[in-house]
C-alpha positions in Angstrom: 16.7 1.0 -30.3 13.1 2.2 -31.0 9.8 1.2 -29.6 8.3 -1.4 -31.9 5.5 -3.5 -30.3 3.0 -3.6 -27.5 1.1 -6.6 -26.1 -1.4 -7.1 -23.3 -2.1 -9.7 -20.7 -4.3 -10.0 -17.6 -3.0 -10.5 -14.1 -5.6 -11.6 -11.5 -4.3 -12.5 -8.0 -6.5 -12.9 -4.8 -5.7 -10.6 -1.9 -5.2 -12.1 1.5 -8.0 -9.9 2.8 -10.3 -7.3 1.0 -8.9 -3.8 0.4 -11.7 -1.4 1.2 -12.1 2.4 0.5 -15.0 4.7 0.7 -16.0 3.9 -2.9 -15.1 0.2 -3.4 -14.0 -3.1 -2.0 -11.5 -5.2 -3.8 -10.8 -8.9 -3.2 -8.4 -9.5 -6.1 -5.6 -7.6 -7.8 -6.9 -7.5 -11.4 -4.7 -5.6 -13.8 -4.0 -5.2 -17.4 -0.3 -5.9 -18.0 1.4 -3.9 -20.8 4.5 -5.3 -22.5 6.5 -2.9 -24.6 9.3 -4.2 -26.9 12.0 -2.3 -28.8 13.9 -3.2 -31.9 17.0 -4.3 -29.9 15.0 -7.1 -28.2 14.5 -5.4 -24.9 11.0 -5.4 -23.3 9.4 -3.7 -20.3 6.3 -4.3 -18.2 3.8 -1.9 -16.8 0.3 -2.5 -15.4 -3.0 -0.8 -14.6 -6.0 -1.8 -12.6 -9.6 -1.2 -13.7 -10.9 1.5 -11.4 -14.0 3.0 -13.1 -15.2 4.5 -9.8 -12.0 6.4 -9.5 -10.5 7.1 -12.9 -13.4 6.1 -15.1 -11.2 3.4 -16.8 -12.0 -0.2 -17.3 -9.8 -3.0 -18.7 -11.4 -2.5 -22.0 -10.9 1.2 -22.2 -7.3 1.0 -21.0 -6.4 -1.4 -23.8 -8.4 0.5 -26.4 -6.9 3.9 -25.5 -3.4 2.4 -25.6 -3.9 0.7 -28.9 -5.6 3.7 -30.6 -3.8 6.7 -29.1 -0.9 6.0 -26.8 1.0 3.3 -28.8 0.8 5.2 -32.1 2.2 8.3 -30.4 5.3 6.4 -29.1 5.9 3.8 -31.9 9.2 4.3 -33.5 10.5 6.7 -30.8 14.0 6.0 -29.3 13.9 4.2 -25.9 17.0 5.9 -24.6 15.3 9.3 -24.4 12.7 8.8 -21.6 11.7 12.4 -21.6 10.6 12.3 -25.3 8.8 9.0 -24.8 6.9 10.0 -21.7 6.0 13.4 -23.2 4.5 11.7 -26.2 2.5 9.4 -23.8 1.1 12.4 -21.9 0.2 14.3 -25.0 -1.4 11.3 -26.8 -4.8 11.8 -25.2 -6.5 13.8 -22.4 -7.2 11.9 -19.2 -6.9 8.1 -19.2 -4.3 8.3 -16.4 -4.2 4.5 -15.7 -3.6 3.6 -19.4 -0.9 6.2 -19.6 0.7 5.2 -16.3 0.9 1.5 -17.5 2.7 2.5 -20.6 5.1 4.9 -18.8 6.0 2.2 -16.3 6.9 -0.2 -19.2 8.9 2.5 -20.9 10.9 3.2 -17.7 11.5 -0.5 -17.4 13.0 -0.7 -20.9 15.0 2.6 -20.3 16.6 1.3 -17.1 17.4 -2.1 -18.7 19.2 -0.3 -21.6 21.4 1.4 -19.0 22.0 -2.0 -17.3 20.8 -0.6 -14.0 17.8 -1.3 -11.8 15.2 1.4 -12.2 15.9 3.1 -8.8 19.6 3.5 -9.8 18.7 4.8 -13.3 16.5 7.4 -11.6 19.4 8.4 -9.3 18.6 6.4 -6.2 21.4 5.7 -3.8 19.8 3.6 -1.0 19.6 -0.1 -1.2 16.4 -0.2 0.8 13.0 1.2 0.0 10.6 2.3 2.7 7.0 2.2 1.8 3.7 2.7 3.6 0.9 0.3 4.4 -2.7 1.1 3.6 -5.3 0.4 6.3 -8.7 -0.5 4.7 -12.0 1.1 5.9 -13.5 -1.1 8.5 -15.0 -0.7 12.0 -12.7 1.1 14.4 -11.6 -2.1 16.3 -10.6 -3.9 13.1 -8.8 -0.8 11.8 -6.9 -0.5 15.1 -5.9 -4.2 15.0 -4.8 -3.7 11.3 -2.7 -0.7 12.3 -1.0 -2.6 15.1 -0.3 -5.6 12.8 1.3 -3.3 10.2 3.5 -1.7 12.9 4.4 -5.1 14.2 5.5 -6.0 10.7 7.9 -3.0 10.6 5.8 -0.4 8.7 6.6 3.1 10.0 4.1 5.0 7.8 0.4 4.1 7.6 -2.1 5.4 5.2 -5.5 5.1 6.8 -8.7 5.0 4.6 -11.7 6.7 6.0 -15.0 8.0 4.7 -17.4 5.1 4.3 -19.4 6.4 7.2 -18.7 10.1 7.9 -20.6 10.2 11.3 -18.8 7.1 12.5 -15.4 8.7 11.4 -16.2 11.8 13.5 -17.3 9.7 16.5 -14.1 7.6 16.3 -11.8 10.6 16.5 -9.8 10.7 19.8 -11.0 13.3 22.2 
């Protein structure tokens, strides 16, 4: 019934093509996976990437912060009161958003399992389908247009388009 243990593993998966933003290019999904267990034998998973250019967090700092600040704040708390658990996570340390997000995701996983519902139902979701967006990486205009069309052809209706690696080129590329 209460949060009793936390363990870590690493997930590294190659991407089909690089994901590029104005500040970085990524060729692999490379996450720290957090596994939280409770005293009833339930466990949940969450994960966080190392994004020092964005959040300032590395794999090492994510694990360290969780071990030294986040887990001590939630250890022994009941898993069935998600508000109390997530509040403890948020007040355990300033910043460190990726580390806290990984733990919160794992907590929500356990919470939903204890209700014997998929997470979207435990959160009040009614639809059986989830619509998501597709992110278009920063590239030359021709490549980005092809990537947009390919995403649309795959059924995506909402695209998130990364810009900003070359401000002058971004301005020149705007439709007139």
